[in-house]
C-alpha positions as a printed NumPy array, in Angstrom:
array([[ 18.556,  -4.178,  13.466],
       [ 20.641,  -4.702,  10.35 ],
       [ 23.703,  -3.677,  12.325],
       [ 23.313,  -6.374,  14.984],
       [ 26.038,  -8.854,  13.996],
       [ 24.922, -11.665,  16.293],
       [ 21.392, -11.753,  14.909],
       [ 22.508, -11.005,  11.341],
       [ 24.419, -14.29 ,  11.3  ],
       [ 21.179, -16.06 ,  12.228],
       [ 18.983, -14.226,   9.719],
       [ 18.409, -17.261,   7.465],
       [ 17.345, -19.352,  10.463],
       [ 15.097, -16.46 ,  11.459],
       [ 13.606, -16.517,   7.941],
       [ 12.718, -20.213,   8.33 ],
       [ 10.976, -19.398,  11.61 ],
       [  9.084, -16.432,  10.138],
       [  8.074, -18.376,   7.017],
       [  6.816, -21.264,   9.183],
       [  4.636, -18.815,  11.127],
       [  3.255, -17.382,   7.873],
       [  2.608, -20.926,   6.633],
       [  0.372, -21.515,   9.674],
       [ -1.469, -18.239,   8.982],
       [ -2.239, -19.216,   5.376],
       [ -2.932, -22.834,   6.326],
       [ -5.588, -21.795,   8.841],
       [ -7.657, -20.132,   6.142],
       [ -8.016, -23.389,   4.147],
       [ -7.372, -26.343,   6.461],
       [-10.887, -26.385,   7.945],
       [-12.656, -26.506,   4.552],
       [-12.429, -30.28 ,   4.164],
       [-13.413, -30.791,   7.811],
       [-16.582, -28.642,   7.65 ],
       [-19.076, -31.515,   7.147],
       [-17.531, -33.464,  10.055],
       [-17.489, -30.409,  12.337],
       [-21.069, -29.605,  11.369],
       [-22.272, -33.037,  12.501],
       [-20.141, -33.102,  15.67 ],
       [-21.303, -29.703,  16.954],
       [-24.764, -29.738,  15.363],
       [-24.129, -26.648,  13.218],
       [-26.972, -25.163,  11.212],
       [-26.386, -24.9  ,   7.437],
       [-26.373, -21.089,   7.54 ],
       [-23.787, -20.94 ,  10.359],
       [-21.354, -23.572,   9.054],
       [-19.562, -21.199,   6.591],
       [-18.798, -18.89 ,   9.523],
       [-16.139, -21.341,  10.712],
       [-14.158, -20.013,   7.722],
       [-15.672, -16.532,   7.575],
       [-14.939, -15.649,  11.223],
       [-11.226, -16.205,  10.565],
       [-11.209, -14.285,   7.268],
       [-13.184, -11.393,   8.773],
       [-10.847, -10.639,  11.695],
       [ -7.749, -11.426,   9.639],
       [ -8.652,  -8.969,   6.879],
       [-10.018,  -6.344,   9.26 ],
       [ -7.053,  -6.121,  11.636],
       [ -4.057,  -6.524,   9.275],
       [ -3.374,  -2.816,   8.882],
       [ -3.598,  -2.237,  12.624],
       [ -1.339,  -5.244,  13.235],
       [  1.348,  -3.905,  10.901],
       [  1.429,  -0.426,  12.416],
       [  1.38 ,  -1.801,  15.957],
       [  4.491,  -3.843,  15.123],
       [  6.293,  -0.673,  13.982],
       [  5.38 ,   1.208,  17.148],
       [  5.547,  -1.389,  19.932],
       [  8.319,  -3.619,  18.605],
       [  8.152,  -6.127,  15.745],
       [  9.453,  -9.154,  17.649],
       [  7.245,  -8.436,  20.659],
       [  4.108,  -8.102,  18.537],
       [  5.036, -11.195,  16.48 ],
       [  5.379, -13.248,  19.672],
       [  2.081, -11.899,  21.049],
       [  0.35 , -13.022,  17.84 ],
       [  1.875, -16.498,  18.119],
       [  0.63 , -16.902,  21.688],
       [ -2.863, -15.712,  20.72 ],
       [ -3.019, -18.227,  17.841],
       [ -1.845, -21.052,  20.146],
       [ -4.457, -20.291,  22.818],
       [ -7.256, -19.719,  20.284],
       [ -6.415, -22.942,  18.409],
       [ -6.443, -24.949,  21.639],
       [ -9.817, -23.435,  22.578],
       [-11.211, -24.088,  19.088],
       [-10.377, -27.8  ,  19.283],
       [-12.127, -28.068,  22.653],
       [-15.202, -26.097,  21.481],
       [-18.512, -27.768,  22.339],
       [-20.927, -25.33 ,  20.669],
       [-21.288, -23.27 ,  17.48 ],
       [-20.639, -20.007,  19.307],
       [-17.49 , -21.246,  21.045],
       [-15.912, -22.465,  17.809],
       [-16.799, -19.338,  15.811],
       [-15.433, -17.086,  18.589],
       [-12.199, -19.122,  18.769],
       [-11.787, -18.931,  14.981],
       [-12.245, -15.149,  15.145],
       [ -9.485, -15.016,  17.786],
       [ -7.282, -17.128,  15.492],
       [ -7.84 , -14.585,  12.717],
       [ -6.887, -11.731,  15.034],
       [ -3.679, -13.54 ,  15.986],
       [ -2.932, -14.111,  12.292],
       [ -3.498, -10.394,  11.559],
       [ -0.853,  -9.623,  14.189],
       [  1.649, -12.294,  13.049],
       [  1.589, -11.775,   9.281],
       [  2.565,  -8.087,   8.876],
       [  4.943,  -8.257,  11.853],
       [  6.762, -11.25 ,  10.344],
       [  6.958,  -9.678,   6.874],
       [  8.275,  -6.392,   8.286],
       [ 10.968,  -8.321,  10.212],
       [ 12.007,  -9.98 ,   6.928],
       [ 12.305,  -6.586,   5.223],
       [ 14.416,  -5.165,   8.076],
       [ 16.89 ,  -8.057,   8.433],
       [ 17.516,  -8.409,   4.682],
       [ 18.839,  -5.518,   2.581],
       [ 16.878,  -4.293,  -0.452],
       [ 18.236,  -6.141,  -3.489],
       [ 19.159,  -9.726,  -4.371],
       [ 19.328, -10.943,  -0.759],
       [ 15.884,  -9.624,   0.126],
       [ 14.495, -10.989,  -3.151],
       [ 15.807, -14.435,  -2.239],
       [ 14.315, -14.148,   1.256],
       [ 10.937, -13.027,  -0.108],
       [ 11.108, -15.888,  -2.618],
       [ 11.287, -18.32 ,   0.316],
       [  8.498, -16.367,   2.054],
       [  6.323, -16.498,  -1.059],
       [  7.019, -20.192,  -1.688],
       [  5.961, -21.185,   1.819],
       [  2.979, -18.824,   2.016],
       [  1.779, -19.617,  -1.509],
       [  1.875, -23.361,  -0.895],
       [  0.039, -23.023,   2.439],
       [ -3.397, -22.731,   0.859],
       [ -2.97 , -25.883,  -1.209],
       [ -1.29 , -27.783,   1.633],
       [ -4.188, -26.886,   3.95 ],
       [ -6.662, -28.834,   1.822],
       [ -4.442, -31.953,   1.848],
       [ -3.522, -31.757,   5.542],
       [ -7.131, -31.038,   6.5  ],
       [ -8.304, -34.238,   4.815],
       [ -5.571, -36.38 ,   6.372],
       [ -6.058, -35.036,   9.909],
       [ -9.852, -35.171,   9.786],
       [ -9.936, -38.787,   8.597],
       [ -6.971, -39.969,  10.665],
       [ -7.168, -38.178,  14.04 ],
       [-10.415, -36.22 ,  14.128],
       [-11.533, -32.695,  13.235],
       [-10.058, -31.249,  16.468],
       [ -6.523, -31.827,  15.137],
       [ -7.194, -29.548,  12.187],
       [ -7.167, -26.789,  14.826],
       [ -4.705, -28.213,  17.349],
       [ -1.945, -28.618,  14.733],
       [ -1.196, -24.89 ,  15.209],
       [ -0.424, -25.209,  18.903],
       [  3.019, -26.916,  18.826],
       [  4.182, -24.854,  15.827],
       [  3.184, -21.579,  17.502],
       [  4.775, -22.492,  20.859],
       [  8.05 , -23.623,  19.256],
       [  8.198, -20.406,  17.21 ],
       [  7.439, -18.381,  20.366],
       [ 10.345, -20.063,  22.213],
       [ 12.837, -19.603,  19.356],
       [ 11.97 , -16.   ,  18.421],
       [ 14.096, -14.255,  21.121],
       [ 17.107, -16.367,  20.116],
       [ 16.886, -15.689,  16.393],
       [ 15.264, -12.256,  16.005],
       [ 16.475,  -8.935,  17.416],
       [ 13.873,  -6.406,  18.547],
       [ 13.239,  -3.426,  16.269],
       [ 10.689,  -0.625,  16.058],
       [ 10.146,   2.809,  14.576],
       [ 12.   ,   5.79 ,  16.031],
       [ 10.882,   7.1  ,  19.439],
       [  9.475,  10.251,  17.846],
       [  6.974,   8.187,  15.841],
       [  5.574,   6.132,  18.724],
       [  2.365,   8.066,  19.321],
       [ -0.626,   5.809,  18.634],
       [ -3.544,   7.06 ,  16.533],
       [ -6.481,   5.426,  18.382],
       [ -9.239,   7.175,  16.396],
       [ -7.625,   6.172,  13.103],
       [ -7.083,   2.597,  14.32 ],
       [-10.728,   2.186,  15.36 ],
       [-12.207,   3.641,  12.161],
       [-10.007,   1.736,   9.656],
       [-10.382,  -1.577,  11.514],
       [-14.173,  -1.128,  11.7  ],
       [-14.315,  -0.096,   8.025],
       [-12.273,  -3.068,   6.783],
       [-14.139,  -5.531,   9.015],
       [-17.519,  -4.235,   7.834],
       [-16.44 ,  -4.339,   4.19 ],
       [-15.171,  -7.929,   4.454],
       [-18.341,  -8.938,   6.348],
       [-20.568,  -7.29 ,   3.741],
       [-18.977,  -9.102,   0.794],
       [-18.925, -12.447,   2.643],
       [-22.594, -12.1  ,   3.639],
       [-23.693, -10.866,   0.209],
       [-23.961, -14.431,  -1.131],
       [-26.737, -15.038,   1.423],
       [-28.36 , -11.602,   1.69 ],
       [-27.975, -10.714,  -2.002],
       [-25.826,  -7.966,  -3.571],
       [-28.806,  -5.672,  -4.08 ],
       [-30.282,  -6.215,  -0.618],
       [-30.794,  -3.369,   1.82 ],
       [-28.521,  -5.133,   4.308],
       [-25.572,  -5.5  ,   1.902],
       [-25.868,  -1.996,   0.444],
       [-26.261,  -0.511,   3.93 ],
       [-23.155,  -2.284,   5.255],
       [-21.063,  -1.238,   2.257],
       [-22.292,   2.344,   2.609],
       [-21.395,   2.332,   6.315],
       [-17.943,   0.923,   5.506],
       [-17.408,   3.731,   2.974],
       [-18.509,   6.35 ,   5.529],
       [-15.997,   4.933,   8.018],
       [-13.278,   4.968,   5.343],
       [-14.057,   8.633,   4.64 ],
       [-13.913,   9.357,   8.38 ],
       [-10.564,   7.553,   8.543],
       [ -9.147,   9.723,   5.748],
       [-10.356,  12.883,   7.507],
       [ -8.807,  11.743,  10.823],
       [ -5.481,  10.847,   9.196],
       [ -5.208,  14.179,   7.366],
       [ -5.585,  16.047,  10.666],
       [ -3.527,  13.732,  12.892],
       [  0.013,  14.754,  13.922],
       [  1.041,  11.083,  14.113],
       [ -1.35 ,   9.217,  11.778],
       [ -1.759,   5.446,  11.736],
       [ -1.263,   5.586,   7.96 ],
       [  0.831,   8.554,   6.798],
       [ -0.634,   9.189,   3.348],
       [  2.775,  10.368,   2.203],
       [  3.614,   6.677,   1.752],
       [  1.252,   6.597,  -1.247],
       [  3.477,   9.115,  -3.015],
       [  5.589,   6.05 ,  -3.808],
       [  3.725,   5.21 ,  -7.027],
       [  5.09 ,   1.683,  -7.255],
       [  3.913,   0.894,  -3.72 ],
       [  0.426,   2.168,  -4.589],
       [  0.428,   0.223,  -7.86 ],
       [  1.606,  -2.967,  -6.138],
       [ -1.277,  -2.732,  -3.668],
       [ -3.857,  -2.154,  -6.407],
       [ -2.519,  -5.13 ,  -8.362],
       [ -2.361,  -7.13 ,  -5.098],
       [ -6.13 ,  -6.662,  -4.705],
       [ -6.697,  -8.013,  -8.227],
       [ -4.306, -10.966,  -7.792],
       [ -6.174, -11.935,  -4.625],
       [ -9.555, -11.458,  -6.296],
       [ -8.653, -13.576,  -9.332],
       [ -6.78 , -16.425,  -7.65 ],
       [ -7.896, -17.005,  -4.049],
       [-11.313, -18.208,  -5.21 ],
       [ -9.652, -20.616,  -7.664],
       [ -8.894, -23.046,  -4.809],
       [-12.533, -22.897,  -3.724],
       [-13.979, -23.653,  -7.162],
       [-11.47 , -26.402,  -7.984],
       [-12.346, -28.156,  -4.713],
       [-16.081, -27.942,  -5.449],
       [-15.596, -29.166,  -9.029],
       [-13.544, -32.167,  -7.917],
       [-15.943, -33.196,  -5.137],
       [-19.373, -32.184,  -6.493],
       [-18.885, -32.962, -10.197],
       [-16.053, -35.5  , -10.454],
       [-17.   , -37.258,  -7.191],
       [-13.564, -37.092,  -5.518],
       [-13.226, -37.882,  -1.808],
       [-11.73 , -35.268,   0.528],
       [ -8.304, -36.946,   0.556],
       [ -8.369, -37.536,  -3.233],
       [ -9.133, -33.836,  -3.754],
       [ -6.372, -32.876,  -1.328],
       [ -3.789, -35.064,  -3.067],
       [ -4.763, -33.491,  -6.39 ],
       [ -3.411, -30.179,  -5.029],
       [  0.13 , -31.534,  -4.612],
       [  1.397, -30.59 ,  -8.133],
       [ -0.055, -27.111,  -7.659],
       [  1.549, -26.652,  -4.225],
       [  4.961, -27.828,  -5.444],
       [  4.778, -25.615,  -8.557],
       [  3.891, -22.536,  -6.495],
       [  6.976, -23.091,  -4.33 ],
       [  9.272, -23.608,  -7.33 ],
       [  7.815, -20.624,  -9.195],
       [  8.285, -18.341,  -6.176],
       [ 11.962, -19.335,  -5.995],
       [ 12.444, -18.716,  -9.727],
       [ 10.629, -15.376,  -9.472],
       [ 12.946, -14.164,  -6.704],
       [ 15.927, -14.814,  -9.   ],
       [ 14.318, -13.264, -12.076],
       [ 13.379, -10.082, -10.197],
       [ 17.059,  -9.446,  -9.488],
       [ 17.944,  -9.589, -13.201],
       [ 14.748,  -8.466, -14.977],
       [ 13.044,  -6.239, -12.386],
       [  9.737,  -6.797, -10.641],
       [  7.55 ,  -5.135, -13.29 ],
       [  8.466,  -7.645, -16.013],
       [  8.111, -10.675, -13.744],
       [  4.784,  -9.475, -12.307],
       [  3.367,  -8.851, -15.787],
       [  4.456, -12.348, -16.877],
       [  2.893, -13.842, -13.749],
       [ -0.461, -12.227, -14.481],
       [ -0.408, -13.569, -18.04 ],
       [  0.162, -17.065, -16.643],
       [ -2.836, -16.544, -14.322],
       [ -5.015, -15.4  , -17.237],
       [ -3.979, -18.438, -19.296],
       [ -4.565, -20.855, -16.404],
       [ -8.022, -19.494, -15.573],
       [ -9.077, -19.423, -19.241],
       [ -8.066, -23.092, -19.473],
       [-10.02 , -23.842, -16.284],
       [-13.084, -22.213, -17.864],
       [-13.204, -25.225, -20.224],
       [-13.746, -27.859, -17.509],
       [-16.355, -30.494, -18.384],
       [-18.81 , -32.792, -16.624],
       [-17.024, -35.883, -17.93 ],
       [-13.544, -34.5  , -17.325],
       [-10.74 , -35.797, -15.15 ],
       [ -7.571, -34.79 , -13.334],
       [ -5.163, -34.999, -16.282],
       [ -7.531, -33.431, -18.826],
       [ -9.18 , -30.66 , -16.795],
       [ -7.146, -29.924, -13.658],
       [ -3.41 , -30.642, -13.959],
       [ -2.479, -28.386, -16.901],
       [ -4.379, -25.236, -15.906],
       [ -3.443, -25.617, -12.226],
       [  0.267, -25.656, -13.176],
       [ -0.115, -22.471, -15.253],
       [ -2.043, -20.744, -12.46 ],
       [  0.516, -21.929,  -9.896],
       [  3.385, -20.381, -11.891],
       [  1.378, -17.173, -12.095],
       [  0.662, -17.192,  -8.357],
       [  4.322, -17.807,  -7.473],
       [  5.465, -15.02 ,  -9.8  ],
       [  2.822, -12.46 ,  -8.798],
       [  2.738, -13.091,  -5.03 ],
       [  6.499, -12.594,  -4.673],
       [  6.752,  -9.611,  -7.01 ],
       [  3.819,  -7.644,  -5.574],
       [  5.372,  -8.092,  -2.126],
       [  8.828,  -7.011,  -3.299],
       [  7.406,  -3.989,  -5.137],
       [  5.232,  -3.016,  -2.15 ],
       [  8.154,  -2.869,   0.313],
       [ 10.9  ,  -1.552,  -1.997],
       [ 12.053,   1.961,  -1.246],
       [ 10.137,   2.109,   2.056],
       [ 11.907,   3.494,   5.13 ],
       [ 12.616,   0.88 ,   7.814],
       [ 10.374,   2.623,  10.363],
       [  7.399,   2.185,   8.016],
       [  8.114,  -1.431,   6.99 ],
       [  5.302,  -2.75 ,   9.215],
       [  2.849,  -0.323,   7.63 ],
       [  3.928,  -1.325,   4.105],
       [  3.692,  -5.021,   5.067],
       [  0.234,  -4.497,   6.56 ],
       [ -0.92 ,  -2.667,   3.426],
       [  0.09 ,  -5.405,   0.949],
       [ -1.301,  -8.147,   3.211],
       [ -4.563,  -6.211,   3.519],
       [ -4.76 ,  -5.672,  -0.246],
       [ -4.307,  -9.382,  -0.97 ],
       [ -6.753, -10.563,   1.708],
       [ -9.492,  -8.007,   1.028],
       [ -9.065,  -8.691,  -2.687],
       [ -9.459, -12.413,  -2.004],
       [-12.634, -11.864,   0.031],
       [-14.105,  -9.56 ,  -2.634],
       [-13.173, -11.929,  -5.456],
       [-14.643, -14.971,  -3.736],
       [-17.894, -13.148,  -2.961],
       [-18.335, -11.717,  -6.474],
       [-17.293, -14.854,  -8.379],
       [-19.328, -17.14 ,  -6.084],
       [-22.358, -14.967,  -6.745],
       [-21.664, -15.184, -10.493],
       [-21.331, -18.99 , -10.353],
       [-24.424, -19.461,  -8.162],
       [-26.614, -17.218, -10.331],
       [-25.545, -19.026, -13.512],
       [-26.085, -22.447, -11.937],
       [-29.54 , -21.53 , -10.61 ],
       [-30.596, -20.155, -14.015],
       [-29.598, -23.43 , -15.675],
       [-31.336, -25.539, -13.037],
       [-34.453, -23.442, -13.532],
       [-34.39 , -24.181, -17.25 ],
       [-34.179, -27.94 , -16.63 ],
       [-30.432, -28.658, -16.816],
       [-28.948, -31.496, -14.759],
       [-27.179, -30.634, -11.484],
       [-23.632, -31.538, -12.56 ],
       [-24.019, -29.717, -15.879],
       [-25.388, -26.61 , -14.138],
       [-22.631, -26.65 , -11.51 ],
       [-19.916, -27.062, -14.136],
       [-21.154, -24.14 , -16.211],
       [-21.385, -22.014, -13.063],
       [-17.747, -22.797, -12.26 ],
       [-16.802, -22.006, -15.878],
       [-18.376, -18.556, -15.52 ],
       [-16.443, -17.955, -12.281],
       [-13.13 , -18.927, -13.895],
       [-13.832, -16.597, -16.838],
       [-14.575, -13.795, -14.392],
       [-11.29 , -14.502, -12.589],
       [ -9.406, -14.389, -15.901],
       [-10.93 , -10.97 , -16.667],
       [ -9.836,  -9.651, -13.239],
       [ -6.279, -10.96 , -13.803],
       [ -6.216,  -9.355, -17.276],
       [ -7.098,  -6.019, -15.654],
       [ -4.236,  -6.619, -13.201],
       [ -1.861,  -7.105, -16.151],
       [ -2.923,  -3.783, -17.713],
       [ -2.596,  -1.915, -14.397],
       [  0.848,  -3.445, -13.817],
       [  2.027,  -1.841, -17.055],
       [  0.407,   1.483, -16.126],
       [  1.004,   1.846, -12.372],
       [  4.343,   0.11 , -11.656],
       [  7.136,   2.536, -12.543],
       [  9.662,   1.044, -14.959],
       [ 12.355,   3.309, -13.528],
       [ 11.781,   1.867, -10.023],
       [ 11.966,  -1.656, -11.419],
       [ 15.227,  -0.87 , -13.241],
       [ 16.639,   0.79 , -10.114],
       [ 15.91 ,  -2.423,  -8.211],
       [ 17.978,  -4.352, -10.776],
       [ 20.843,  -1.871, -10.363],
       [ 20.787,  -2.386,  -6.575],
       [ 21.152,  -6.12 ,  -7.19 ],
       [ 24.061,  -5.567,  -9.591],
       [ 25.843,  -3.236,  -7.163],
       [ 25.314,  -5.776,  -4.379],
       [ 26.816,  -8.561,  -6.538],
       [ 29.793,  -6.422,  -7.544],
       [ 30.406,  -5.498,  -3.906],
       [ 30.366,  -9.177,  -2.916],
       [ 32.883, -10.028,  -5.626],
       [ 35.167,  -7.169,  -4.536]])
């Protein structure tokens, strides 16, 4: 693919297209949050089923990412990317027209499946059309800026669309973007796939890992309702672990495995995925708790809360661009470690929120620190996870880092929500006021997130090879010298 001159000239336009598709994927995870009360009334949702408008998307997205990435390698990255776009368009249209709980939840699950196909396919296309080094760093900086801002932008856009046009448009907004991207893809992106010899498909491995990841994500999502020590939660986690063990056994015996375990011999790739889990666990829930704090404690409206995310969204985008430049000169290990320290600092500051606080005193400062950390860490974990990977396994590597971040986010949200809820309920039981109890629960969650990020910092120093990071800098220098010559 890198040798195709016609498409190489269009690679930056292709990047805009791919980043826009990823923006929709990230947006879909957060855009419905603000609209949930409106949707609940319109479709007569029960309180226990309303969270599944979000959970259905997260479940299929996290469960099918690895399968989506490998399928892109084997069947063709552009073809699979376009199939995902069409699925998201159809599912989004159906979701907006849903008339019952079941119809909407099923459509959101289909959206998540489409997203699990789009995301690793798009990232693997980026890694194949841009060479390892400064150019790829710049491309992944754009990718990270757009993807990182998507979560914050979703809250703002969700509020505007719900109040202005109706909750259906929160879902229908995907349709024109997906169809335009589908039409432009053949003109901007050349087809690529793994070598013919590697095109056997490991069905047994695909079924077991997808079932294992889906069950694990479901178990941690449902644990807030069923309880972490419940028979249901422990049974589901145990079943997920059994399926993971079965997957390992299948892969070790398969001639053409879905996940060749030899890829984990790349220590930096393994380290980047471990740290990716912790970045997701520490930060993804931050958006959730900030939104609750602003609306339940400070009394913000949906649009006011959404607008309060603007500085954070802008800072994430700027930080991702800066990170892509710094990686070329300092290496990804240094930048990732710095990013995690920013996250720790931001979450520790957030842990000091107060009942009588406000935007400038309790939200703006820590959100800017956390946003710098997110921009730095999101870009660098992605760069580290795909560096040194053969082109025919780029979809697999992309699927792995996406899976790590998403499963980490689901785990983090479940654990930290449980921590916040338990603390809040204890305080309410002892006679504390609601706002005071909620605030202290959020404080506990932010402290927990800071501890997870601190662990990520330590593991970055231990697991990411300094020699790989320095070699990445040398590639960038050689690339610059070649351009000057």
